[in-house]
N, C-alpha and C positions, 0 to 999 in steps of 0.2 A: 536753482541749485546752481553755482559757479559752473560754470566749466574750464576743463584744463585734459590739457593733449599729453599725455607721454611716449615721445616715441608714436608708435602706429593708431594707438585705439581713445579712444572718450573713457574716462572713467568720472566715477562720483570719487569725493574726497576719501568716502568709506572703501572705494575699490583701490586704491593710493595707498592708506593706510595697512590692510589687506597682504597685501602683493609682498610683502618681505615673510611673513608665516606661510605664503605659498611657497616663496625659493628654500624657506629653511625644512620644512615637509616635500618637500621635492629632492631636496640632498640626503634627508633621511631615508628614503627611499632608495638612493643610489648606497648605503651601506650596506652591506654585506660581507660576511665573513667567509666564505669564497674566493681562493686570492686571484685564483683567476678573472673571472665574473669582478673584481672587486678591481682589479685593475684598469678592464673592456671599460667598465662605465665609469672610473676617473675618467680617463681616455675619451667619451665621449660626453662629458657633462663638463672638461675641460672648456670645449667650444661649445660660449658662451650663444645662445636665440635670445631674442626679442621679446618671447615672455608675451606675444601678444596674446594666442589663447587660452593662458589667465586672463589675462586683461579682461577677455570678453566673456569669460566667465561672472569674471569678478561683476565686472560691470551691470550686468545684466541681472544678477542676481539680486545686487544689491538696489536696483535703480525698481524694481520689484517689488521690494520690501523681503523675501525672503530669509529663511534664516542664517545667520552671515557661516556660521557653521557646515549647511549645505554647499552653500558655494564657493564655499575655500577648497573645500574636498575635493568636489566636481572640479576647481580650476586646476588642481595636482596631478588628478585623472587627467584632461584634458590633454595639457603638458607630457603626461609621463606618453601617451599614447604616439604627441605625435616624436616627441623622439625615437623611438619603436618604428616607426612608418620610416626616418629619415632613414635611418640605421639598414632599415632591408630597399632602399629606392637605394643608395646608393650601390646595395649590392646590386638591384636588377639593372642602373644602368651604367655598371663600369666607374662612378665617379671616384676619383683618386681624394679630391680634397671635403670635406665641406668647414663651410664660416672659417676658411682659415688655413683650416688644420687638414695634419693628412688624416680623407676616412678610416672607421676603427677596421674597415675589410684592408684596406691596404697596408691596416700596417701591423695587423694581429690576426690575418684570413678570414676569409669567404665563414668556415665555420663561429668562429669567436664572435663576427657581425648578427649571425643568425641566431646566437644562445643570445645573445644581450638583448637584442631583439624581442626574442620569446619573453627574457626575464620582465621586459618590461612593460610588457599586456597583459602578462601573468598580474604585476604588481599593482599594475591600473584595474584591473578587477579585486584584488582582494583591498586596496585603499576603499572601494565605494564599505564595502564591511564597516567602515571607519563612520560615516555618516549616522545620526543619532538619529532620524527620524524616519523609518521602517518603508515609508509607504515611497516616498525620496530614495530610498535604494534601488525598489522594484521597477520604479520609473525610468530612472537614471542607469539601470543594467541592461536594462532593453532598449535603450538607446545607445550605449555604449555596443553593444553587439550585433546591433547594426550598420552601429557605422562601423566598426572594422570591419564587417563582412565588403558594404561599399565600395573601402580603400582597396580591399583585395580583388575583386574586381573589376576596379579601374586600373590597377598595378598589371592585371591578369592578361585586359584586353591591352593594356603599354607594352608589354613583352610579348605581344602574338601576330601581331600587326607587321604586314610587309611598309614600310616606313615609307619604300615610293608607292605605292600600290594604293594609300590610303585614302581614303575621300578624306571632303567638308566636314558631313555630320560623323562619320565618324569618328575625326579628329577635336570636335567638338564632343561626344559622348568619354574620351578618355578623358581627356580635362576636365569636364564635370565631376567623373565620376570619380578618378584620383584626389582632386582640389576641393572640390566642395565642401564633404563631409567634416573635416577639417574646420571648415570655416562655420558652418551652421551648428555643430555641435555644440560647443560653448551655451553656444542663446538659444538654441533648439529645450537641452538641459532644462536651463532656467525656466522658460515658458510651456515646460508640462508640467514640472513643479508647481508651479502658481496655474497649470490648468487653463491657462489662454483658450481663447476656442481656434476650433479645425481651423479658418479664414485665415489667422493669423500666424500661426501654425505653418502654413500650404506657402502663405505669401515668403514666411523666413526663409522655407526649402529654393524656393522658386527666384529670390534674390540671390540667396547661395551658390546657386546653379549659376548665375549667372558673373557673380563675381570669381567667383571658383575659374572660371574660362574668361576671364578679364585674368585672374592672377598667370592664368596658363600659358597664357598667349606672351604677356611682360616676359613671363623668365625665359620662354623662345626666345626670343629677343637678346632678351639679354645676355641667352648661348649663343645666338649670331656673332652676335659681334663682342663675344669672349670677354663679359662683366665679372668680373671677380670668379672667373673661369677658362679652362679651356674655349676658346673660342670654336663658335660651330663642331662640337661635341658630340651635340643629341647627331647631325648626318657623320658625323664617321665610327658611330659606334653604333649606327641603324633605328637613331630611334626616332619615332616620331613628333614632327617638329613643328607646328603651324608656322612661323613666315617659311622653313626654310622651303614648306609644301606645296605652299604660293606662290613662291620663285621658282622651283622647279619645274611647276606645273606649264609657264608657259615659256621653256628652253625650248631648242629640239634636241631630238634625242643624240647626238653627239655633242654637243653643250655639257651633254644633263650625265649621258658617259663620260665625260672630263669628271667635271664636280664629285660624282660618286667616285673617284679613282680618288680622286685631291683632292677633301670636301673641306678644306684651308681655307681653297680659287672661289666656292661661294662669295663671302667679303667681300671680291672684287667687280660679284654681278649686283652688289646691294645698291641700290639710285638713295639721296636723298630722298625722290619721289617714293619709294618703296619704305622708308620708314614712316614717311609723313600720311601715306594711305593706312598704313599697318595701327598707325598710332590713330587715327579716324576711327578705325575697325571701331580698336578697343574702347574710344570714347561714346560711339553706338551703343556696346554693350552695356557700358557700365548706365549710359541714360536708359536703358529698358530694363538693368537695376530698380534703379531707383524710381520707374514708373509704378511699383509695386508698394514701396514703401510709405502710401500712406496704408493701409493695411496693418501696420505695425502701431503697437501704441505706440503716443508719438513721446514716452520721455524716454522711447529703445531707440527712436529714429538718430538722436546723434553716434548715438557707435555705431552703426551702418554705415549713417554716411562720413563716419572715419574711413572706413572699409575705402571706398570712394576716392577721399582725398590723398591717401595714402600713395594708391595705384597712380591717380593724378601726378603726385611728385616725380613720380620715379617713371611715369610717360616726357615727365620735361629734362631729364636726364643722358635722353637717349640724342 
C-alpha cells in the first residue's frame, strides 16, 4: 500500500477518500434550529482545524479492515469531542484566540461557550447511535465516556494546582491526562472494535501517554515564545507550563518575584541552551514512546510514527 502523508497523519487511500464524508457529517452536526446555538456553532466551526483525530480514526479503521460505516462515524465523534474540549479549555485558560480567531467565550461570553461545548458532547454521544453494528456501538460508547472523564480529570488538575509550587511529576500527570486521551481515543476505538489483544491496547495507551506529554511540552515552549499566541500567557494567567517551571526553579527568589510580576520578561531569561535542552527532553520522550511501537500491529505503526514526525517538524521551527 502506498504511503501518503496529509498534514500530520499517515492515511491509506480509502481514509483520504472518506475524509470529505467526515467533514460533511461533522458540518451537519453543527446545523441546529435554535438561533443562538447556531450562531455560536457557526463561529466555532469557521475556525478550521487539521482533522488529525478524524484521520487517525479513518487510517486505523481502514488499515484494520473494519466497516467504513463504523470508522467514519467514529471519526466524526472524535472531532466533535475534540471541538468541545477546545471550547471548554479556552474558558479554563482564558485564551482570547483560537486558530487565529477570537475564541467563542470572548466573542459571545462564557455561558455561550459552555452551552456550545455541552451541545457538542451531547451530539457526539448521539452520533454513536448511527453506527449500524450494535456491538461496535457498545464498545465505543464505553470508550467515549471513559475518555471524556479522563480529559475532565486532567483539566481539573490543571486548574487546581498552584503553577509555582507544582513539581515535575504533577506536571507530567496533568500533561498526560489532558492530552493523551484525544490522541489514543481515535485509534483505541478501532483497536477495540477489531478485538485486538490487551497487550496491543496497553501499548497504544502507553505510547499515547508519551506522545501526549511531548505535545504538551512542545505547546508550552511555543506559549513561552508566543507562537501564534500571546507570549508567556501561561505564566501571566497562572497556568502550569513545563518550560516556565523548569526555568523558574533555577532562579533566586528575587528574580522569580520579578518574573511573576512581569511574566513577559521570562523570555529575556531563556537562552539557546534552554531551548536545546528542552528539545532534547522532548526527543527523549519520543524515543520512549517509540520503544513500545513493536507491540502494535505492523500495519498501524506508520500512523503512530507520523505523529512523532509531526512533533519533530515543529521542534525544528523553535
